N, C-alpha and C positions, 0 to 999 in steps of 0.2 A: 292353328291348334287343332282345328277338326282331324287334319290328315297324323296327326302325331298320334290321337287316340285312336285310329283303322287299323292299326298293328295287331296281333296277337301274341300273347304272352307265348314263348314255347314251354313243355312243358317239361318237366322236371325229372330229369334220368333216373330209374330205380335205385341203380347203386354208383356206376363207374359213369363218368361224364362222357359222351357221344366223343369217339376218336380218342380216345387217352389209352385206351389200349392196343397196346401193339405188338407184334412179333417182333422181336431185336433181331434176327437177322435179316428178315426181307423187308423190314417197317409196313407191314401188311397191318393193318387196323382189324379190331375187329368186332363183330356187333352178336345182339344178343338172337338168337334161332330158339323159342321157345327155351327149356329149359336148359340151353349150350350157349357159349362162346363159339364163334366160328369165324373165319377167316374172310372177312368182307368180301375181300375180291372172290373169293373161292364161291363165295354164295353167287357172283355177277356171272358165273363160268370164264372168268380171267386170270384165277391161279388152279394152277395142279400139283402144286407142292405137295407130297403122299407124307410129308415128316410133322406138317402142322395140325396138333391133333385139336379134334371137338373136346370142349372141356368144360365139364357140367358146371351149369351156374353157382348155383349152391356150394359145390367145391371150393370154386376160385373168390368165391366172395368171403365165403369161410376163411380161407386161408390169408385173403389180405386182409381179413379186420384183426386175425391174431396177430401177423404181423405189425400191423399199424396199432398196437397198442405199447410197441417200443418207444411210441412217442405222447407218449403220459408224459404228462410234469409231475416231478418228485412230490410223493406225498409231504406236505406239512409248509409246504411254497405257496399254497393257496391265498392267504391273505397278504402276503408280501406281495404277489403278482398283481392283486385285484388293486390293493390300495395304487402302485405305482401306474398301473395302465388309467383308471381312471383320472387321477390328478392329470397324468399326461392331456390325456382325450378332452378335459375342462379349459385346460390352458390355450392347446390347438384352436378349439372353438372360439373361447374369448381371442383371441390374438388375428382369428379369421373374420372376427365380427368390427372387429377397431380398424383394421386395414381394408376393408373392403370400399370397393370405388362403383358397385352396384346400387345404383338408390333407387332404379327404376320401381322395385314393388313399395316402395316407400312412398314415392311420389303419388303411383298408382293410390295408392289410401288415401295421403291427404287430398287428393282430387275427388274420391269417394264420399270422404265427410265433407268437404266444400257442396258439394252440388245436393247431398243430403240437407245440410241446413238449410240451403236455398230450396227445397222441394222441389230441382228441378231434375225430375225421375229420367228424362231422356237423354239427359247427361250423364245421370250417374249411371244408368246401364254401358254409357260406351267406356266409360271409366271402369268399369268394373270388370268387364272384356278383356282391357288389358291389362288389367289388375292380376287375373287370369293367369295370363301369360306370363305374367313377371315372375308369378310366384312358380310357376312349373319351370321357369328357365333360370330360378336359383337352386332348386333341388337340382335339376340335371346338371350345372355349374358347383355343384357341392361336388368335390373329392377326399372331402374329410370324414364324410359319414360312410363310403365303402371302407375305408381304413378302418375305421369304431366297428361296425358291423361287424366284419373278419375277423380282430383281433377279439371281439369280446369273446363273441360266437365260438374262435375258436380255444379260447382260455374254458371257458365254461366247461366244455365238452372232454377236455385235456387235464383240467384240474379237477376233474369230480372223483368225489373217492370211490365210489364203483359203478365207474360207466360203464356201458353194453360195450361188447367187442363189436357189436354192428356200428352205434353211434361213431364210435372211433372211426372204424375203418369208412364210414360214409363220408365222414370230414375229411380223411387225408387222400380218398379218392379225389372228394372235390377241390382239394387244394394241389391237386395233383394234374399236368400237361399231357405226361406221357406216363404211363406206367407198362415198362418191357417185361416182357414175358418171354424163356425160351421155348424151342418148339413143344415141348409137352405140358406147357402152361404154367410151369414154375413160374414164381416173380423173381427179376433178377435185377432192376433199377426203376426208380423211382424218379420223375425228372418233376420238378414242382416251377407251380404258375411264378409271375415274379412273385404276386402278393401272398402267396406261399412261400416260397424263401422267404421275404418281408417277415413273417408269421415267427417262424422257427429260427431265424436270425434275432429275432426280438426277443423272443423267450433265450435263450443261448447266451443274451448279452445280460440278461436278468439274474439266469440261471449256469453260471458259467462249467460247462461239463456236459450242459443236458442233452445234445446229440452224439455222444460218444455209443448209443447203447444203436444207432440206426444212421451213422453217418457213411456207411459204408452202402448201406442201398441207395443214395444220391448221387444221381447225375452233379458233374459241375452246376454249378446254378448261379444268378446273379449276386456279385455284392455290392450294399448298398452304404456308399461313403458316411450316409448320415440313416439313423432311426427314426428322427423324429417325427411324429406326425404329419405336420408341416412341410416340412422338406419333400416326403416321399410322395405326399398329394400331390404336387406342383410336377414331381419326376417321371412320374408313370401317368401316361395319355390315358384319355376317357376310355378308347378304343379297348386297351389291355384290360379295363376295370369291368368294360360291361364282358371282354371274353370270360375273365372268370367267376364273375359273379351274376350271371344272365338272370338267375332267378333273386335276389334279393330282396325283401321286401320292400327297403326304398323307395327302388328306382325301375320297379317294372313298370311299366307302362299303364295295366290293370290296376296295380298301386297308387300311381301318380292320379290315374284319372278319379279312381275312390278318392283321396283325400283331397281332391279338387273340388268333388261334387260336396264333401262332408261339410268344407269351411264355404262355401260358397252356394250353396244347392238353394237353401232357403231367402236366398237376398229377393228374392221374384215376389215373396207371396207376402214377407213380413209388413208390420206397418214403417212405415221412415222411421219413426224415434226408436224402435226395435232397433232397427237394420244397424243408426247412428250408431247406438251403443255397442253394439254386435262388433262394427267397426275401429270402433276407437281399441278394441283391446289387441288388435294385431299390432300394434305398435309395441307388446311384448310379447308377441305371438311364437317365435321360436326357442328365443333362449331357454326359459321355461319349460319347455315342452321336453328341450333337452333333458333339461338336468332333473326332470322329472322322471323321462327313461332312464336314465343313470341310476338316480335314487333306488327303480325300484330293480333295474335289473342288478345292482351289487346287494338288497336284500336281499333277493332271492337266491343267488350265489350263496351268503352269507348262511340262508336258512340248509339250502341241501346241503354244503359241506358243514354243518354242525356247527358251527362257529357264533 
């Protein structure tokens, strides 16, 4: 457990993910140098190609944002989109809970209750330690939440009535594995991550013809036999998710550590009666929190879209 939290989160890139910007001809990636994007190999003295230009960062970011606006969801589809998404999400989570074979967290909670009732605080502390580890394991093994966060976040930006170009640009950049440029810095092709492809294909399924305005920009991407949350979560390995979602608030090491401290932190100081009452609330900890979060998100989306 201690080793888990010794890792530091990586800082979020300002606009383009590290290694995404790439010169199409040479496959050399670009890196930011003050107000310019430049060939990373040239910076190290490993490239002498005179054709690969230094590109002004504000210009490239503005151009990409304007191009990314082609990915916006056509106005009038907001309610239909969100009703579909939230319904699918809740069904997927309910199925996951019903089929879960991992009961170590629940067993840990029961052990904590038993020791508190007996006022055996030494054994309670041992049970608490194991339950904290089980709690983190449940978060790490949950593949549905990254897909939920990805889709809801994507929809909230792309379905917004008047999104800023910068927000849309950052989102499409975030979903991209490679953004190919010609030697002058003009954007030629975009290669999406697996889950980026999933998000676009999911919208296309709901709104046929959605991708016609930007399809020519995309390289050939992985297609999914099924677009159901549960199926995709099982088919996409965790390392692919981590590659796409290194800053996801549900999954960063800092967030998990903070969540663990928030839930378990006061258990060493509160009276046994209060701790027992608190631990008994763990039986229904996960699902109500999810429903509350989704309800708030739906309400915020409804208000933002003026419906």
